[in-house]
C-alpha positions in Angstrom: 0.0 0.0 0.0 2.7 2.5 1.0 5.0 1.4 -1.8 2.2 1.9 -4.3 1.7 5.5 -3.1 5.4 6.1 -3.2 5.7 4.8 -6.8 2.8 7.1 -7.9 4.5 10.2 -6.4 7.9 9.3 -7.9 6.2 8.8 -11.4 4.5 12.2 -11.0 7.8 13.8 -10.2 9.5 12.2 -13.1 6.7 13.3 -15.4 7.0 16.9 -14.2 10.8 16.7 -14.9 10.0 15.4 -18.4 7.5 18.2 -19.1 9.9 20.9 -17.8 12.6 19.7 -20.2 10.2 20.1 -23.2 10.9 23.5 -24.8 7.3 24.0 -25.8 6.2 23.7 -22.1 9.1 25.7 -20.8 8.2 28.6 -23.2 4.7 28.7 -21.7 5.2 30.9 -18.6 2.0 29.9 -16.8 2.5 26.2 -17.4 6.2 26.1 -16.5 5.6 28.1 -13.3 2.9 25.7 -12.2 5.0 22.7 -13.0 8.0 24.1 -11.3 6.0 24.8 -8.2 4.5 21.3 -8.1 8.0 19.8 -8.6 9.5 21.9 -5.8 6.7 20.8 -3.5 7.5 17.1 -4.2 11.3 17.3 -4.3 11.8 16.8 -0.5 9.4 13.9 -0.5 10.9 12.2 -3.6 14.4 12.5 -2.0 13.0 10.7 1.1 11.3 8.1 -1.1 14.6 7.3 -2.9 16.4 7.0 0.5 13.7 4.6 1.6 13.9 2.5 -1.6 17.7 2.5 -1.3 17.5 1.1 2.2 15.2 -1.7 1.0 17.5 -2.5 -1.9 20.6 -2.5 0.4 18.8 -4.8 2.8 18.0 -7.3 0.0 21.6 -7.3 -1.1 23.0 -7.7 2.4 20.6 -10.7 2.9 21.6 -12.3 -0.3 25.3 -12.1 0.8 24.4 -13.6 4.2 22.5 -16.4 2.5 24.9 -17.3 -0.3 28.4 -16.2 0.5 31.1 -18.6 1.8 33.3 -15.7 2.9 32.8 -15.4 6.7 34.3 -12.0 6.8 32.0 -10.7 4.1 29.0 -12.3 5.8 29.9 -10.6 9.1 30.1 -7.2 7.4 26.7 -7.9 5.6 25.1 -8.9 9.0 26.4 -5.6 10.6 25.1 -3.6 7.7 21.7 -5.4 7.8 21.3 -4.6 11.5 22.1 -0.9 10.9 19.7 -0.8 7.9 16.9 -2.4 9.9 17.3 0.2 12.6 17.2 3.0 10.0 14.2 1.7 8.0 11.4 2.5 10.5 12.8 6.0 11.1 12.8 6.8 7.4 9.4 5.1 7.0 7.9 7.3 9.8 9.4 10.4 8.3 7.9 9.4 5.0 4.4 8.9 6.5 4.6 12.3 8.2 5.5 13.9 4.9 2.5 12.1 3.3 0.0 13.6 5.8 -2.2 16.0 3.7 -1.5 19.6 4.6 -4.4 21.5 6.0 -4.9 24.4 3.5 -6.2 26.5 6.4 -3.0 26.3 8.4 -1.5 29.4 6.8 -4.6 31.5 7.6 -5.1 34.1 10.3 -7.6 33.4 13.1 -10.9 34.7 14.3 -11.0 33.9 18.0 -14.4 33.9 19.8 -14.6 33.4 23.6 -17.9 33.3 25.5 -18.7 32.9 29.2 -20.6 29.7 29.8 -22.1 28.3 33.0 -21.1 29.9 36.3 -22.4 33.5 36.2 -19.9 36.2 36.9 -17.2 33.7 37.7 -17.6 32.4 34.1 -17.1 35.9 32.7 -14.0 36.4 34.7 -12.7 33.1 33.4 -13.5 34.1 29.8 -11.3 37.2 30.5 -8.5 35.0 31.8 -8.7 32.9 28.6 -8.6 36.0 26.4 -5.5 37.2 28.3 -3.9 33.8 27.9 -4.3 33.7 24.2 -3.3 37.4 23.8 -0.1 36.6 25.8 0.6 33.6 23.6 0.0 35.6 20.4 2.4 38.3 21.7 5.1 35.6 22.4 4.8 34.6 18.7 4.9 38.1 17.3 1.3 37.9 16.2 -1.1 40.9 16.2 -4.3 40.8 18.2 -7.2 43.1 17.3 -10.4 43.2 19.3 -13.3 43.2 16.8 -16.1 43.2 19.4 -16.2 42.8 23.2 -19.0 42.7 25.8 -17.4 43.3 29.2 -19.0 43.0 32.6 -18.9 45.5 35.4 -16.5 43.5 37.6 -13.7 43.1 35.0 -15.0 40.0 33.2 -16.0 39.4 29.6 -19.4 37.9 28.5 -18.1 37.6 24.9 -15.1 38.8 22.9 -14.3 38.4 19.2 -10.8 39.1 18.1 -8.6 38.8 15.0 -5.2 37.2 15.5 -2.9 37.8 12.5 0.5 36.1 12.1 2.4 33.3 10.5 1.1 29.9 11.6 -1.7 31.3 13.8 -4.4 28.9 12.7 -2.0 25.9 12.6 -1.1 26.5 16.3 -4.5 27.5 17.7 -6.9 25.2 15.8 -7.1 22.6 18.6 -8.3 25.2 21.1 -12.0 25.1 20.1 -14.2 23.6 22.8 -15.4 24.1 26.3 -12.8 25.1 28.8 -13.5 24.5 32.5 -12.2 26.2 35.6 -12.2 25.0 39.2 -11.4 27.6 41.8 -12.7 29.6 44.8 -14.4 32.7 43.3 -13.5 36.1 44.9 -17.2 36.5 45.9 -17.3 33.1 47.8 -17.1 33.8 51.5 -17.1 30.1 52.6 -14.1 29.1 50.4 -16.0 26.5 48.4 -14.5 25.6 45.0 -16.8 26.4 42.1 -16.8 25.0 38.6 -17.4 27.4 35.7 -17.0 27.2 31.9 -16.2 29.3 28.9 -16.4 28.3 25.2 -13.6 29.0 22.7 -14.0 28.9 18.9 -11.0 29.3 16.6 -12.0 30.0 13.0 -9.7 30.4 10.0 -10.1 33.9 8.8 -11.7 33.7 5.4 -10.9 36.2 2.6 -13.3 37.2 -0.1 -11.6 34.8 -2.5 -12.4 32.0 -0.1 -16.1 32.8 0.2 -18.4 35.1 -1.6 -21.3 36.5 0.3 -24.3 37.7 -1.7 -25.5 41.2 -0.5 -29.1 40.0 -1.1 -28.6 37.4 1.7 -27.8 40.0 4.3 -29.9 42.2 6.5 -27.8 45.0 8.0 -29.1 47.0 11.0 -27.4 49.9 12.8 -27.9 51.0 16.4 -26.2 53.0 19.2 -23.4 51.2 20.9 -23.7 50.5 24.6 -21.4 49.3 27.4 -21.6 47.4 30.7 -24.8 48.1 32.6 -26.4 49.6 29.5 -24.9 53.0 29.7 -24.5 54.7 26.3 -21.1 54.7 24.8 -22.0 57.0 22.0 -25.2 58.5 20.6 -24.5 57.8 16.9 -25.6 54.7 15.1 -22.1 53.2 14.8 -22.9 49.7 16.0 -23.7 47.2 13.3 -25.7 43.9 13.3 -25.7 41.7 10.3 -28.1 38.8 9.8 -27.2 36.2 7.2 -30.7 35.3 6.1 -30.1 31.8 4.6 -28.5 30.5 7.8 -30.0 32.8 10.4 -26.5 33.6 11.6 -26.2 36.9 13.5 -23.0 38.9 13.9 -22.7 42.3 15.6 -19.8 44.7 16.2 -19.7 47.9 18.2 -16.2 48.2 19.4 -15.3 51.0 17.0 -16.9 54.4 16.8 -16.9 54.1 13.1 -19.9 52.4 11.5 -17.9 51.5 8.4 -15.2 49.8 10.5 -17.8 47.9 12.5 -19.4 46.7 9.3 -16.1 45.6 7.9 -15.3 43.7 11.1 -18.8 42.1 11.3 -18.4 40.9 7.7 -15.0 39.5 8.5 -16.4 37.5 11.3 -19.5 36.4 9.3 -17.3 35.3 6.4 -15.1 33.2 8.7 -18.0 31.5 10.4 -19.7 30.6 7.1 -16.3 29.4 5.8 -15.9 27.2 8.8 -19.4 25.8 8.3 -18.6 25.0 4.7 -15.3 23.3 5.7 -17.2 21.2 8.4 -19.7 20.1 5.8 -16.9 19.0 3.4 -15.1 17.2 6.2 -18.3 15.3 7.2 -18.7 14.3 3.6 -15.1 13.0 3.5 -15.7 10.0 5.8 -16.5 12.1 8.9 -12.9 13.2 9.2 -13.6 15.4 12.2 -14.4 12.3 14.3 -11.0 10.8 13.6 -9.2 13.8 14.8 -8.5 15.0 18.4 -11.7 14.2 20.3 -14.8 14.8 18.4 -14.0 18.4 17.6 -17.4 19.5 18.9 -17.4 22.8 20.8 -19.7 21.4 23.5 -17.0 18.9 24.5 -15.0 19.8 27.7 -11.5 19.8 26.3 -9.5 21.2 29.2 -9.7 21.8 32.9 -7.9 24.6 34.8 -7.7 23.6 38.5 -6.5 26.4 40.8 -6.2 24.5 44.1 -3.9 21.9 42.5 -2.1 24.3 40.2 -3.1 21.9 37.4 -4.1 22.1 33.8 -5.5 18.9 32.2 -6.2 18.4 28.5 -8.8 15.6 28.5 -8.3 14.7 24.8 -4.7 13.5 25.2 -4.7 12.9 29.0 -2.0 15.5 29.5 -1.6 17.1 32.9 0.7 19.9 33.7 1.2 21.4 37.2 2.0 24.9 36.1 -1.3 26.6 35.8 0.0 30.2 36.3 2.5 29.7 33.5 -0.2 28.4 31.1 -2.5 31.2 31.9 0.4 33.6 31.2 0.4 32.3 27.7 2.9 29.4 27.9 0.9 27.1 25.7 3.5 25.5 23.5 3.9 22.3 25.5 0.1 21.6 25.3 -0.1 22.6 21.6 3.0 20.5 20.6 1.4 17.4 22.3 -1.9 18.0 20.5 -0.1 18.3 17.2 1.8 15.1 17.8 -1.4 13.3 18.8 -3.2 14.6 15.7 -0.4 13.5 13.4 -0.3 10.0 15.0 -4.0 9.6 14.4 -3.5 10.6 10.7 -0.6 8.2 10.3 -2.9 5.3 11.1 -4.7 6.0 7.8 -1.5 5.9 5.7 
């Protein structure tokens, strides 16, 4: 099965080389550019395929010498070489399989991050604020830019809901496993008896969709404007700068009021709407491709409790991969790489099972 796949890739690479040596093709700029790009994308993989095939060939030759040679010294050398080759083979095979994992075309995209307070009242909104700070710190450590698109703060410093854009290289590839329900266990500041409460917040990480990814028909939109307001209902301004967009076919509603400019709020709302619709379309396609989401980390459903932050034990547990770290304060300060690296490794291992 694996060898058949490798043969197909090598044939494709050789065919591209043949085409690029054809003067008629090379003189066609669009064709030659496309073929050169395809060849460049395959070159590292083909190099690894040839290394793998060379190991198999050398193993056969060494075995033949062991089976047929009467020269004891030569047989001993062949046996030593065979041992070394057998050790090297699974390493190269694993490298090959990782290179064969299909790349997620969304990995290069920026992110729309949505965090909402869940169960737990005011404590849940404080936790939502903690999560937003955690992701903001992580983004800062990566040199990414965070822009708040819309925020609904509470009077005691929490956040009912925040929508933000995170822009930077590899943002979606690193954050895409954060979608789900996050749970906190701690003694709220308002709890006089010292009892531990459990609260939740939901996180959604969407790949930011550009207009080329998804066209939205203006006829499908209902756009309303209203006066922006803040915590407690006090007026933030008296102009109709806040924007609410309803996508009529899906009933999806997005509103933005963080800017005093109606134009900016509309642009931001459309950006969020486009990303949500793009994610819906991607999910639909994934379901059609043998329910791929269910074979990934957990079920991928946002209702699933993916992580617990336990303050009394200074513990963070990611339930999908049974990873527990006793450094809660560091994680909440944005030190997420250890968790993210383990999630990526788990995801890749699941994908390798299908190759």
